[in-house]
N, C-alpha and C positions, 0 to 999 in steps of 0.2 A: 648719470651714467658712472658706474664704478670703474676703477682702474682696470680690472680684469675683463670688463665687458667688451673692451676693444678686441680681445682675442677670441671671444665667444662667437661661434658660427651657428647658423640656423641649419644644421645638418646632423645626422646621427654621429655620435662620438664612437671612437674605437672601443670594442669590447675587451681590449687587452687588460689583463689583471696582473701583468708582470710575472707570470709563471710560464716562461717561454721554452717549451720543450715539444718537439715534434714526436708524436707517437710512432713507433717503428713500423707498424703494419697499417694503421689507419691513415697515416700521413697527414694528420691534423694536429694543431697545437692542443696540448692537454689543458692549457689555461683558458683560452678563449674559443677553442674549437674551430678556428678558421684554418684554411689550407695555406700553404706557403705562398701560393699565388695571390690569394685574397689578402694576406698580410702585406705583401709587397706592393700590391696595387691599391691598397686602401686610400692612400692620400690623393689618388687621381680618380677614384670612383665618384660617380654622381651620387647624390643623396638617395635616389631611387635604387641604384645598385647596392648601396650600403644597407638600405632597408631590406632588400631581398636576402642579402647574406645574413643579417641579424635575424630574420624570420626563420632561417634554416638552422641556426645554432642550437636551439633546444633539442631538436631531433638528433643532432650529431653527438650531444653530450653522452648519450647512452652507448656510443660506439667505443668509448675508451674507459677502462677501469681505473679507478683511483688506486694509488699505491697503498699497500696494506700497512706500511709503517716501518719497513726495513727490519733491522736487527731487533729492535724493541718488540715488534709484533711477533717475530719468530720466537723470541724468548717467552713471551706471554702465552704463546700456543704450545710451548714445550718443545719446539723443534729448534735445534741450533746450539743449545748450551752443551758444551762438552763434545760437540761433533767437530772433527778436524775441518778447517776451512770455513766454519760458520760459528758465530758466537764466541765463546771462550776457547782458549787453546786447550788441546787435549791434556788430560792429567797424566803425568808420568809416574 
């Protein structure tokens, strides 16, 4: 038995990928696709409850759009450069 085997449990591990942001309209994490309640209750859920949540996650992934890349993406699309409030400052 290895040193880390002591901490290993025979239950589904958290799907957390450390990108913890709640989508403003869908109210699910954009990293793991769990609800705030599921995230908070994960440590006390049974293995079966965890498996049920994990089974739902792939379907939820389509409910949130990935970010387009912020300023870099706007510049690549041609929007933002030279526009006040976006990209480069206006030329005087």
